[in-house]
A tleap script that builds the chain and sets N, CA, C and O, in Angstrom:
source leaprc.protein.ff14SB
mol = sequence {
  NMET VAL ARG SER PRO ASP GLN LEU HIE GLY
  ASN GLY LEU GLN SER TYR GLY SER ARG ARG
  ILE VAL LEU ALA PHE ASP PRO GLU THR ASP
  GLU PRO ASP LEU LEU ARG THR VAL VAL GLN
  LEU LEU ARG LEU SER ALA LEU PRO ALA ALA
  ALA ARG GLN ASP GLY GLY GLU ILE GLN THR
  ALA GLN GLU LYS VAL ALA GLU ALA LEU ALA
  LEU LEU GLY ARG ILE GLY GLY VAL LYS THR
  THR ALA GLY GLN ILE LYS LYS SER ALA THR
  LYS ILE ASP GLY GLU SER ASP SER LEU ALA
  THR ASN LEU GLY PRO ALA ALA LEU ALA GLY
  THR VAL VAL LEU ALA GLY ALA THR VAL ILE
  GLY ALA ALA ASP GLU GLY CALA
}
set mol.1.N position { 85.655 188.702 -21.452 }
set mol.1.CA position { 84.636 188.863 -20.058 }
set mol.1.C position { 86.111 189.290 -19.343 }
set mol.1.O position { 87.282 188.949 -19.509 }
set mol.2.N position { 85.214 190.460 -18.234 }
set mol.2.CA position { 85.924 191.404 -17.408 }
set mol.2.C position { 85.362 191.886 -16.541 }
set mol.2.O position { 84.249 192.348 -16.792 }
set mol.3.N position { 85.802 191.964 -15.408 }
set mol.3.CA position { 85.100 192.025 -14.157 }
set mol.3.C position { 84.429 193.054 -13.814 }
set mol.3.O position { 83.536 192.995 -12.968 }
set mol.4.N position { 84.881 194.480 -14.624 }
set mol.4.CA position { 84.515 195.431 -14.312 }
set mol.4.C position { 84.450 196.572 -15.454 }
set mol.4.O position { 85.433 196.844 -16.143 }
set mol.5.N position { 83.007 197.312 -15.611 }
set mol.5.CA position { 83.299 198.558 -16.483 }
set mol.5.C position { 84.280 199.047 -17.015 }
set mol.5.O position { 84.633 199.196 -18.185 }
set mol.6.N position { 84.989 199.459 -15.365 }
set mol.6.CA position { 86.079 200.128 -15.476 }
set mol.6.C position { 87.513 199.763 -16.369 }
set mol.6.O position { 88.449 200.384 -16.874 }
set mol.7.N position { 87.069 198.399 -16.228 }
set mol.7.CA position { 88.310 197.571 -17.723 }
set mol.7.C position { 88.357 197.800 -19.083 }
set mol.7.O position { 89.112 197.383 -19.962 }
set mol.8.N position { 86.699 199.097 -19.092 }
set mol.8.CA position { 86.179 199.025 -20.684 }
set mol.8.C position { 86.690 200.391 -20.682 }
set mol.8.O position { 87.542 200.475 -21.567 }
set mol.9.N position { 86.509 201.682 -19.964 }
set mol.9.CA position { 86.350 203.295 -19.855 }
set mol.9.C position { 85.548 203.065 -19.648 }
set mol.9.O position { 84.923 202.952 -20.703 }
set mol.10.N position { 84.539 202.713 -18.281 }
set mol.10.CA position { 83.026 203.087 -18.374 }
set mol.10.C position { 81.995 202.586 -19.207 }
set mol.10.O position { 80.994 203.302 -19.232 }
set mol.11.N position { 81.953 201.461 -19.961 }
set mol.11.CA position { 81.611 200.443 -20.588 }
set mol.11.C position { 80.574 199.084 -20.143 }
set mol.11.O position { 80.750 198.244 -21.026 }
set mol.12.N position { 79.817 198.684 -19.372 }
set mol.12.CA position { 79.601 197.271 -19.921 }
set mol.12.C position { 79.663 196.595 -20.741 }
set mol.12.O position { 79.276 195.446 -20.527 }
set mol.13.N position { 80.262 197.001 -22.322 }
set mol.13.CA position { 80.065 196.071 -23.433 }
set mol.13.C position { 80.600 196.654 -24.303 }
set mol.13.O position { 80.380 197.835 -24.573 }
set mol.14.N position { 81.465 195.849 -24.937 }
set mol.14.CA position { 82.268 196.743 -25.803 }
set mol.14.C position { 81.996 195.556 -27.307 }
set mol.14.O position { 82.485 194.428 -27.237 }
set mol.15.N position { 81.475 195.834 -28.130 }
set mol.15.CA position { 81.519 195.044 -29.368 }
set mol.15.C position { 82.630 195.555 -30.319 }
set mol.15.O position { 82.807 196.709 -30.712 }
set mol.16.N position { 83.251 194.572 -30.567 }
set mol.16.CA position { 84.379 194.638 -32.055 }
set mol.16.C position { 84.062 193.592 -33.020 }
set mol.16.O position { 84.760 192.610 -33.272 }
set mol.17.N position { 82.872 193.918 -33.565 }
set mol.17.CA position { 82.465 193.139 -34.584 }
set mol.17.C position { 81.276 192.035 -33.792 }
set mol.17.O position { 81.224 191.927 -32.567 }
set mol.18.N position { 80.482 191.368 -34.620 }
set mol.18.CA position { 79.609 190.323 -35.325 }
set mol.18.C position { 79.953 188.815 -34.064 }
set mol.18.O position { 79.194 187.998 -33.543 }
set mol.19.N position { 81.421 189.033 -33.985 }
set mol.19.CA position { 81.980 187.633 -33.424 }
set mol.19.C position { 83.158 187.856 -31.929 }
set mol.19.O position { 83.830 186.959 -31.420 }
set mol.20.N position { 83.118 188.932 -31.615 }
set mol.20.CA position { 83.380 189.071 -30.334 }
set mol.20.C position { 83.290 190.376 -29.705 }
set mol.20.O position { 83.698 191.482 -30.058 }
set mol.21.N position { 82.609 189.941 -28.608 }
set mol.21.CA position { 81.892 191.072 -27.630 }
set mol.21.C position { 83.558 190.886 -26.579 }
set mol.21.O position { 84.531 190.156 -26.768 }
set mol.22.N position { 83.240 191.978 -25.415 }
set mol.22.CA position { 83.383 191.770 -24.210 }
set mol.22.C position { 82.840 192.557 -22.977 }
set mol.22.O position { 82.637 193.769 -22.899 }
set mol.23.N position { 82.709 191.885 -22.319 }
set mol.23.CA position { 81.122 192.195 -21.281 }
set mol.23.C position { 81.690 192.143 -20.039 }
set mol.23.O position { 82.280 191.126 -19.675 }
set mol.24.N position { 81.527 193.687 -18.922 }
set mol.24.CA position { 82.014 193.177 -18.225 }
set mol.24.C position { 80.788 192.644 -17.208 }
set mol.24.O position { 79.605 192.953 -17.354 }
set mol.25.N position { 81.295 191.818 -16.196 }
set mol.25.CA position { 80.738 190.936 -15.412 }
set mol.25.C position { 81.005 190.702 -14.574 }
set mol.25.O position { 82.176 190.330 -14.508 }
set mol.26.N position { 80.087 190.711 -13.082 }
set mol.26.CA position { 80.698 190.321 -12.150 }
set mol.26.C position { 79.930 189.318 -11.562 }
set mol.26.O position { 78.742 189.641 -11.550 }
set mol.27.N position { 80.218 187.871 -10.910 }
set mol.27.CA position { 79.318 187.108 -10.826 }
set mol.27.C position { 78.505 187.003 -9.749 }
set mol.27.O position { 77.548 186.289 -9.451 }
set mol.28.N position { 79.270 188.119 -9.098 }
set mol.28.CA position { 78.911 188.374 -7.133 }
set mol.28.C position { 77.619 189.830 -7.091 }
set mol.28.O position { 76.930 190.047 -6.094 }
set mol.29.N position { 77.550 190.523 -8.164 }
set mol.29.CA position { 76.744 191.709 -8.254 }
set mol.29.C position { 75.847 191.523 -9.569 }
set mol.29.O position { 74.929 192.342 -9.599 }
set mol.30.N position { 75.869 191.006 -10.217 }
set mol.30.CA position { 75.556 191.247 -12.161 }
set mol.30.C position { 74.453 189.757 -12.220 }
set mol.30.O position { 74.763 188.628 -11.841 }
set mol.31.N position { 72.973 190.246 -12.884 }
set mol.31.CA position { 72.259 189.229 -13.362 }
set mol.31.C position { 73.118 188.294 -13.758 }
set mol.31.O position { 74.290 188.568 -13.501 }
set mol.32.N position { 72.873 186.976 -14.460 }
set mol.32.CA position { 73.077 186.392 -15.560 }
set mol.32.C position { 72.631 186.177 -16.780 }
set mol.32.O position { 72.885 185.458 -17.747 }
set mol.33.N position { 71.760 187.152 -16.407 }
set mol.33.CA position { 70.287 187.019 -17.617 }
set mol.33.C position { 71.493 188.132 -18.717 }
set mol.33.O position { 71.831 187.348 -19.603 }
set mol.34.N position { 72.090 189.273 -18.949 }
set mol.34.CA position { 72.776 189.580 -20.235 }
set mol.34.C position { 74.139 189.105 -20.383 }
set mol.34.O position { 74.704 189.628 -21.343 }
set mol.35.N position { 75.027 188.060 -19.559 }
set mol.35.CA position { 75.725 187.207 -19.680 }
set mol.35.C position { 75.052 185.855 -20.944 }
set mol.35.O position { 75.750 185.390 -21.845 }
set mol.36.N position { 73.748 185.501 -20.707 }
set mol.36.CA position { 73.219 184.563 -21.191 }
set mol.36.C position { 72.812 184.978 -22.477 }
set mol.36.O position { 72.727 184.182 -23.412 }
set mol.37.N position { 72.523 186.339 -22.589 }
set mol.37.CA position { 72.316 186.991 -23.706 }
set mol.37.C position { 73.026 187.102 -24.985 }
set mol.37.O position { 72.616 186.807 -26.108 }
set mol.38.N position { 74.593 187.759 -24.487 }
set mol.38.CA position { 75.640 187.436 -25.499 }
set mol.38.C position { 75.929 186.192 -25.696 }
set mol.38.O position { 75.895 185.623 -26.787 }
set mol.39.N position { 76.204 185.747 -24.720 }
set mol.39.CA position { 76.514 184.028 -25.374 }
set mol.39.C position { 75.191 183.473 -26.410 }
set mol.39.O position { 75.607 183.401 -27.566 }
set mol.40.N position { 74.262 183.217 -26.337 }
set mol.40.CA position { 73.245 182.834 -27.372 }
set mol.40.C position { 73.801 184.471 -28.767 }
set mol.40.O position { 74.564 184.129 -29.671 }
set mol.41.N position { 73.509 185.440 -28.747 }
set mol.41.CA position { 74.247 185.991 -29.355 }
set mol.41.C position { 75.580 185.567 -30.063 }
set mol.41.O position { 75.638 185.911 -31.243 }
set mol.42.N position { 76.406 185.046 -29.685 }
set mol.42.CA position { 77.931 184.520 -30.226 }
set mol.42.C position { 77.679 183.546 -30.887 }
set mol.42.O position { 78.154 183.226 -31.977 }
set mol.43.N position { 76.832 182.967 -30.187 }
set mol.43.CA position { 76.499 180.979 -30.686 }
set mol.43.C position { 75.878 181.422 -32.022 }
set mol.43.O position { 76.293 181.042 -33.117 }
set mol.44.N position { 74.177 182.805 -31.708 }
set mol.44.CA position { 74.054 182.451 -33.011 }
set mol.44.C position { 75.138 183.155 -34.306 }
set mol.44.O position { 75.385 182.417 -35.260 }
set mol.45.N position { 75.690 184.432 -34.288 }
set mol.45.CA position { 76.588 185.105 -35.226 }
set mol.45.C position { 77.139 183.772 -35.767 }
set mol.45.O position { 77.246 183.510 -36.965 }
set mol.46.N position { 77.585 182.698 -34.416 }
set mol.46.CA position { 78.671 181.653 -35.073 }
set mol.46.C position { 78.044 180.704 -35.998 }
set mol.46.O position { 78.651 179.656 -36.215 }
set mol.47.N position { 76.966 180.905 -36.551 }
set mol.47.CA position { 76.638 179.591 -37.365 }
set mol.47.C position { 76.838 180.229 -38.249 }
set mol.47.O position { 77.936 180.009 -38.760 }
set mol.48.N position { 76.257 180.968 -38.707 }
set mol.48.CA position { 76.540 180.776 -40.236 }
set mol.48.C position { 78.101 180.535 -40.624 }
set mol.48.O position { 78.483 179.431 -41.013 }
set mol.49.N position { 78.965 181.635 -40.491 }
set mol.49.CA position { 80.463 181.253 -40.038 }
set mol.49.C position { 80.141 178.876 -40.299 }
set mol.49.O position { 79.938 178.096 -41.229 }
set mol.50.N position { 80.237 178.843 -39.440 }
set mol.50.CA position { 80.066 177.556 -39.536 }
set mol.50.C position { 80.355 176.656 -40.643 }
set mol.50.O position { 81.267 175.919 -41.018 }
set mol.51.N position { 78.358 177.295 -41.272 }
set mol.51.CA position { 77.385 176.673 -42.698 }
set mol.51.C position { 78.775 176.617 -43.870 }
set mol.51.O position { 79.018 175.726 -44.685 }
set mol.52.N position { 79.447 177.736 -43.642 }
set mol.52.CA position { 80.443 178.249 -44.574 }
set mol.52.C position { 78.714 177.812 -46.612 }
set mol.52.O position { 78.503 177.245 -47.683 }
set mol.53.N position { 78.461 178.269 -46.076 }
set mol.53.CA position { 77.235 178.187 -47.066 }
set mol.53.C position { 77.180 179.834 -48.185 }
set mol.53.O position { 78.375 180.117 -48.099 }
set mol.54.N position { 76.934 180.289 -48.547 }
set mol.54.CA position { 76.318 181.758 -49.430 }
set mol.54.C position { 74.823 181.680 -49.945 }
set mol.54.O position { 74.353 181.097 -50.921 }
set mol.55.N position { 74.224 182.468 -48.957 }
set mol.55.CA position { 72.482 182.554 -49.325 }
set mol.55.C position { 71.957 183.656 -49.045 }
set mol.55.O position { 72.608 184.551 -48.506 }
set mol.56.N position { 70.754 183.772 -49.350 }
set mol.56.CA position { 69.765 185.162 -49.306 }
set mol.56.C position { 70.250 185.190 -47.323 }
set mol.56.O position { 70.760 186.031 -46.583 }
set mol.57.N position { 69.711 183.722 -47.144 }
set mol.57.CA position { 69.345 183.322 -45.649 }
set mol.57.C position { 70.599 183.959 -44.945 }
set mol.57.O position { 70.353 184.927 -44.225 }
set mol.58.N position { 71.547 183.665 -45.023 }
set mol.58.CA position { 72.319 183.509 -44.547 }
set mol.58.C position { 73.076 185.083 -44.197 }
set mol.58.O position { 73.632 185.390 -43.142 }
set mol.59.N position { 72.961 185.657 -45.018 }
set mol.59.CA position { 72.952 187.420 -45.147 }
set mol.59.C position { 71.998 188.457 -44.212 }
set mol.59.O position { 72.404 189.376 -43.500 }
set mol.60.N position { 70.430 187.968 -44.462 }
set mol.60.CA position { 69.548 187.843 -44.124 }
set mol.60.C position { 69.788 187.901 -42.191 }
set mol.60.O position { 69.494 188.811 -41.416 }
set mol.61.N position { 70.309 186.793 -41.961 }
set mol.61.CA position { 70.703 185.614 -40.382 }
set mol.61.C position { 71.583 187.234 -39.728 }
set mol.61.O position { 71.329 187.875 -38.709 }
set mol.62.N position { 72.850 187.528 -41.008 }
set mol.62.CA position { 74.202 187.990 -40.042 }
set mol.62.C position { 73.549 189.604 -40.225 }
set mol.62.O position { 74.329 190.354 -39.638 }
set mol.63.N position { 72.531 190.310 -40.761 }
set mol.63.CA position { 72.210 191.445 -40.814 }
set mol.63.C position { 71.438 191.647 -39.458 }
set mol.63.O position { 71.539 192.630 -38.724 }
set mol.64.N position { 70.557 190.413 -39.237 }
set mol.64.CA position { 69.744 190.662 -37.848 }
set mol.64.C position { 70.635 190.429 -36.100 }
set mol.64.O position { 70.447 190.827 -34.950 }
set mol.65.N position { 71.533 189.639 -36.753 }
set mol.65.CA position { 72.614 190.068 -35.660 }
set mol.65.C position { 73.353 191.188 -35.455 }
set mol.65.O position { 73.437 191.704 -34.341 }
set mol.66.N position { 74.040 191.727 -36.668 }
set mol.66.CA position { 74.307 193.148 -36.471 }
set mol.66.C position { 73.385 193.961 -35.875 }
set mol.66.O position { 73.872 194.640 -34.971 }
set mol.67.N position { 71.841 194.177 -36.137 }
set mol.67.CA position { 70.937 194.528 -35.598 }
set mol.67.C position { 70.825 193.947 -33.934 }
set mol.67.O position { 70.965 194.764 -33.024 }
set mol.68.N position { 70.638 192.903 -33.713 }
set mol.68.CA position { 71.684 192.341 -32.234 }
set mol.68.C position { 72.409 192.699 -31.431 }
set mol.68.O position { 72.322 192.643 -30.204 }
set mol.69.N position { 73.615 193.318 -32.447 }
set mol.69.CA position { 74.829 193.659 -31.615 }
set mol.69.C position { 74.795 195.075 -31.477 }
set mol.69.O position { 75.677 195.710 -30.899 }
set mol.70.N position { 73.494 195.719 -32.153 }
set mol.70.CA position { 73.260 196.912 -32.014 }
set mol.70.C position { 72.828 197.843 -30.391 }
set mol.70.O position { 73.278 198.774 -29.723 }
set mol.71.N position { 71.272 196.522 -30.350 }
set mol.71.CA position { 70.951 196.719 -29.429 }
set mol.71.C position { 71.468 196.755 -28.067 }
set mol.71.O position { 71.260 197.646 -27.244 }
set mol.72.N position { 72.359 195.398 -27.868 }
set mol.72.CA position { 73.281 195.360 -26.801 }
set mol.72.C position { 74.140 196.081 -26.193 }
set mol.72.O position { 74.393 196.258 -25.001 }
set mol.73.N position { 74.831 196.734 -27.772 }
set mol.73.CA position { 75.153 197.923 -27.248 }
set mol.73.C position { 74.439 199.143 -26.357 }
set mol.73.O position { 74.777 199.737 -25.333 }
set mol.74.N position { 73.770 199.191 -26.872 }
set mol.74.CA position { 72.524 200.099 -25.651 }
set mol.74.C position { 72.342 200.005 -24.503 }
set mol.74.O position { 72.338 200.833 -23.592 }
set mol.75.N position { 72.187 198.972 -24.547 }
set mol.75.CA position { 71.789 197.966 -23.408 }
set mol.75.C position { 73.126 198.520 -22.687 }
set mol.75.O position { 72.763 199.020 -21.623 }
set mol.76.N position { 74.098 198.598 -22.792 }
set mol.76.CA position { 75.404 198.325 -22.099 }
set mol.76.C position { 75.030 200.349 -21.539 }
set mol.76.O position { 75.265 200.586 -20.354 }
set mol.77.N position { 74.646 201.232 -22.181 }
set mol.77.CA position { 74.846 202.517 -22.215 }
set mol.77.C position { 73.225 202.293 -20.700 }
set mol.77.O position { 73.211 202.484 -19.484 }
set mol.78.N position { 72.443 201.951 -21.434 }
set mol.78.CA position { 70.981 201.525 -19.915 }
set mol.78.C position { 71.535 201.406 -18.682 }
set mol.78.O position { 71.094 202.197 -17.848 }
set mol.79.N position { 72.513 200.521 -18.266 }
set mol.79.CA position { 72.963 199.926 -17.287 }
set mol.79.C position { 73.181 201.040 -16.690 }
set mol.79.O position { 72.684 201.542 -15.682 }
set mol.80.N position { 74.462 201.590 -17.853 }
set mol.80.CA position { 75.310 202.920 -17.027 }
set mol.80.C position { 74.876 203.680 -16.575 }
set mol.80.O position { 75.476 204.144 -15.605 }
set mol.81.N position { 73.278 204.431 -17.066 }
set mol.81.CA position { 72.956 204.892 -17.079 }
set mol.81.C position { 71.755 204.821 -15.205 }
set mol.81.O position { 71.507 205.454 -14.178 }
set mol.82.N position { 71.494 203.767 -15.826 }
set mol.82.CA position { 70.585 203.308 -14.339 }
set mol.82.C position { 71.571 203.482 -12.710 }
set mol.82.O position { 71.346 203.848 -11.557 }
set mol.83.N position { 72.888 202.891 -13.632 }
set mol.83.CA position { 73.436 202.593 -12.384 }
set mol.83.C position { 73.707 204.227 -11.701 }
set mol.83.O position { 73.659 204.530 -10.509 }
set mol.84.N position { 74.003 205.138 -12.891 }
set mol.84.CA position { 74.143 206.875 -11.922 }
set mol.84.C position { 72.820 207.142 -11.418 }
set mol.84.O position { 72.714 208.081 -10.629 }
set mol.85.N position { 71.673 206.409 -11.767 }
set mol.85.CA position { 70.567 207.046 -11.168 }
set mol.85.C position { 70.424 206.327 -10.278 }
set mol.85.O position { 69.361 206.530 -9.692 }
set mol.86.N position { 71.129 205.394 -9.801 }
set mol.86.CA position { 70.924 204.331 -8.225 }
set mol.86.C position { 71.736 204.861 -7.271 }
set mol.86.O position { 71.564 204.641 -6.072 }
set mol.87.N position { 72.584 205.526 -7.695 }
set mol.87.CA position { 73.374 206.090 -7.194 }
set mol.87.C position { 73.034 207.610 -6.686 }
set mol.87.O position { 73.267 207.860 -5.503 }
set mol.88.N position { 72.568 208.499 -7.413 }
set mol.88.CA position { 71.665 209.833 -7.225 }
set mol.88.C position { 70.205 209.373 -6.300 }
set mol.88.O position { 69.649 210.083 -5.462 }
set mol.89.N position { 69.794 207.986 -6.728 }
set mol.89.CA position { 68.692 208.273 -5.351 }
set mol.89.C position { 69.224 207.934 -4.397 }
set mol.89.O position { 68.595 208.675 -3.642 }
set mol.90.N position { 70.176 207.187 -3.469 }
set mol.90.CA position { 70.929 206.662 -2.617 }
set mol.90.C position { 71.188 207.874 -2.190 }
set mol.90.O position { 71.300 207.819 -0.966 }
set mol.91.N position { 71.338 208.932 -2.576 }
set mol.91.CA position { 72.045 209.938 -2.298 }
set mol.91.C position { 71.144 211.014 -1.960 }
set mol.91.O position { 71.595 211.802 -1.128 }
set mol.92.N position { 70.288 211.185 -2.282 }
set mol.92.CA position { 68.498 212.033 -1.984 }
set mol.92.C position { 68.317 211.486 -0.874 }
set mol.92.O position { 68.240 212.129 0.173 }
set mol.93.N position { 68.190 209.772 -0.979 }
set mol.93.CA position { 67.208 209.150 0.177 }
set mol.93.C position { 68.200 209.290 1.667 }
set mol.93.O position { 67.452 209.427 2.635 }
set mol.94.N position { 69.795 209.287 2.088 }
set mol.94.CA position { 70.164 210.223 2.550 }
set mol.94.C position { 70.733 211.659 2.864 }
set mol.94.O position { 71.692 212.085 3.506 }
set mol.95.N position { 69.731 212.205 2.137 }
set mol.95.CA position { 69.574 213.416 2.441 }
set mol.95.C position { 68.836 213.889 2.843 }
set mol.95.O position { 68.950 214.753 3.712 }
set mol.96.N position { 67.482 213.366 2.198 }
set mol.96.CA position { 65.649 213.135 3.315 }
set mol.96.C position { 65.752 212.535 4.638 }
set mol.96.O position { 65.138 213.023 5.586 }
set mol.97.N position { 66.627 211.315 4.781 }
set mol.97.CA position { 66.298 211.036 6.116 }
set mol.97.C position { 67.941 211.933 7.194 }
set mol.97.O position { 67.974 211.411 8.309 }
set mol.98.N position { 68.796 212.736 7.070 }
set mol.98.CA position { 69.600 213.650 7.556 }
set mol.98.C position { 68.794 214.759 8.038 }
set mol.98.O position { 68.853 215.119 9.214 }
set mol.99.N position { 67.534 215.690 6.592 }
set mol.99.CA position { 66.497 216.607 6.822 }
set mol.99.C position { 65.399 215.863 7.738 }
set mol.99.O position { 64.675 216.667 8.326 }
set mol.100.N position { 65.235 215.080 7.884 }
set mol.100.CA position { 64.103 214.263 8.663 }
set mol.100.C position { 64.372 214.540 10.070 }
set mol.100.O position { 63.555 214.908 10.913 }
set mol.101.N position { 65.837 214.280 10.244 }
set mol.101.CA position { 65.940 213.493 11.434 }
set mol.101.C position { 66.728 215.278 12.122 }
set mol.101.O position { 66.975 215.435 13.318 }
set mol.102.N position { 66.977 216.366 11.071 }
set mol.102.CA position { 67.496 217.413 11.867 }
set mol.102.C position { 65.506 218.175 12.069 }
set mol.102.O position { 65.179 218.917 12.995 }
set mol.103.N position { 64.712 217.782 11.138 }
set mol.103.CA position { 63.459 219.186 11.003 }
set mol.103.C position { 63.114 218.939 12.681 }
set mol.103.O position { 63.411 219.973 13.280 }
set mol.104.N position { 62.532 217.791 13.702 }
set mol.104.CA position { 62.263 217.390 14.694 }
set mol.104.C position { 62.385 218.547 15.193 }
set mol.104.O position { 61.620 219.507 15.289 }
set mol.105.N position { 64.000 218.244 15.667 }
set mol.105.CA position { 64.797 218.551 16.704 }
set mol.105.C position { 64.740 220.258 16.726 }
set mol.105.O position { 64.638 220.809 17.822 }
set mol.106.N position { 64.826 221.273 15.183 }
set mol.106.CA position { 64.740 222.334 15.013 }
set mol.106.C position { 63.357 222.585 15.460 }
set mol.106.O position { 63.185 223.473 16.295 }
set mol.107.N position { 62.092 221.751 14.898 }
set mol.107.CA position { 61.089 222.417 15.217 }
set mol.107.C position { 60.311 222.852 16.644 }
set mol.107.O position { 59.423 223.686 16.819 }
set mol.108.N position { 61.048 221.887 17.672 }
set mol.108.CA position { 61.110 221.790 18.791 }
set mol.108.C position { 62.039 222.783 19.275 }
set mol.108.O position { 61.523 223.438 20.180 }
set mol.109.N position { 63.376 223.181 18.969 }
set mol.109.CA position { 64.021 224.748 19.340 }
set mol.109.C position { 63.062 226.056 19.541 }
set mol.109.O position { 63.039 227.033 20.289 }
set mol.110.N position { 62.294 225.545 18.477 }
set mol.110.CA position { 61.676 226.264 17.768 }
set mol.110.C position { 60.713 227.370 18.293 }
set mol.110.O position { 60.710 228.600 18.342 }
set mol.111.N position { 59.628 226.005 18.785 }
set mol.111.CA position { 58.336 226.240 19.993 }
set mol.111.C position { 58.563 226.430 21.377 }
set mol.111.O position { 57.661 226.983 22.007 }
set mol.112.N position { 59.865 225.988 22.136 }
set mol.112.CA position { 60.345 226.136 23.262 }
set mol.112.C position { 60.367 227.390 22.838 }
set mol.112.O position { 59.394 228.025 23.243 }
set mol.113.N position { 61.432 228.258 21.884 }
set mol.113.CA position { 61.593 229.253 21.913 }
set mol.113.C position { 60.480 230.396 21.738 }
set mol.113.O position { 60.824 231.520 22.101 }
set mol.114.N position { 59.315 230.252 21.275 }
set mol.114.CA position { 58.152 230.874 21.106 }
set mol.114.C position { 57.479 230.893 22.876 }
set mol.114.O position { 56.752 231.681 23.480 }
set mol.115.N position { 57.917 230.063 23.115 }
set mol.115.CA position { 57.345 229.288 24.097 }
set mol.115.C position { 57.531 229.978 25.484 }
set mol.115.O position { 56.792 230.073 26.465 }
set mol.116.N position { 58.758 230.415 25.213 }
set mol.116.CA position { 59.186 231.739 25.866 }
set mol.116.C position { 59.207 232.775 25.995 }
set mol.116.O position { 59.368 233.615 26.881 }
set mol.117.N position { 58.925 232.655 24.447 }
set mol.117.CA position { 58.846 234.285 24.353 }
set mol.117.C position { 57.511 234.912 24.908 }
set mol.117.O position { 57.230 236.016 25.376 }
set mol.118.N position { 56.781 233.720 24.658 }
set mol.118.CA position { 55.043 234.521 24.934 }
set mol.118.C position { 54.279 234.440 26.434 }
set mol.118.O position { 53.070 234.518 26.649 }
set mol.119.N position { 55.501 234.237 27.512 }
set mol.119.CA position { 55.633 233.523 28.966 }
set mol.119.C position { 55.898 235.511 29.382 }
set mol.119.O position { 55.184 236.427 29.787 }
set mol.120.N position { 57.112 235.361 29.036 }
set mol.120.CA position { 58.000 236.643 28.962 }
set mol.120.C position { 57.064 237.863 28.255 }
set mol.120.O position { 57.602 238.948 28.471 }
set mol.121.N position { 55.960 237.980 27.561 }
set mol.121.CA position { 55.354 238.945 26.667 }
set mol.121.C position { 54.002 239.110 27.529 }
set mol.121.O position { 53.523 240.242 27.472 }
set mol.122.N position { 53.193 238.021 28.443 }
set mol.122.CA position { 52.224 238.062 29.272 }
set mol.122.C position { 53.122 238.576 30.807 }
set mol.122.O position { 52.722 239.584 31.390 }
set mol.123.N position { 53.854 238.100 31.142 }
set mol.123.CA position { 54.145 238.475 32.219 }
set mol.123.C position { 54.511 240.544 31.835 }
set mol.123.O position { 54.215 241.281 32.776 }
set mol.124.N position { 55.144 241.298 30.435 }
set mol.124.CA position { 55.657 242.007 30.589 }
set mol.124.C position { 54.102 243.064 30.784 }
set mol.124.O position { 54.018 244.118 31.415 }
set mol.125.N position { 53.242 242.503 30.179 }
set mol.125.CA position { 51.856 243.063 30.166 }
set mol.125.C position { 50.929 243.373 31.803 }
set mol.125.O position { 50.379 244.177 32.556 }
set mol.126.N position { 51.276 242.200 31.562 }
set mol.126.CA position { 51.146 241.638 33.645 }
set mol.126.C position { 51.168 243.257 34.760 }
set mol.126.O position { 50.380 243.750 35.568 }
set mol.127.N position { 52.608 243.653 34.185 }
set mol.127.CA position { 53.355 244.443 35.144 }
set mol.127.C position { 53.032 245.782 35.365 }
set mol.127.O position { 53.672 246.445 36.182 }
savepdb mol mol.pdb
quit
């Protein structure tokens, strides 16, 4: 385990075979679900090696573990994309707040200018 995806070249997860996985996990910010999944997958992949039997069932189990590893790698990509989306959403929200804050005074200033122009125009017509 490493503490940050930066230590894995931006990836949250790296697989180096069926029984070697490096996971970026920060216990202060990350949820333990992915960690539990990785541990369960590693335990599952260790069972055939511990049994030391050759058979069709072990081959099937190894294939399923390989499939699970491929899916686990995709989870890391999805988490990276979700982080980028979250960062963009925060930026958009901040920009929206800034626009809303500046819109009111700008509209008020325009109204004041228009009201002043209407008063001046009315005074000119009466002269």
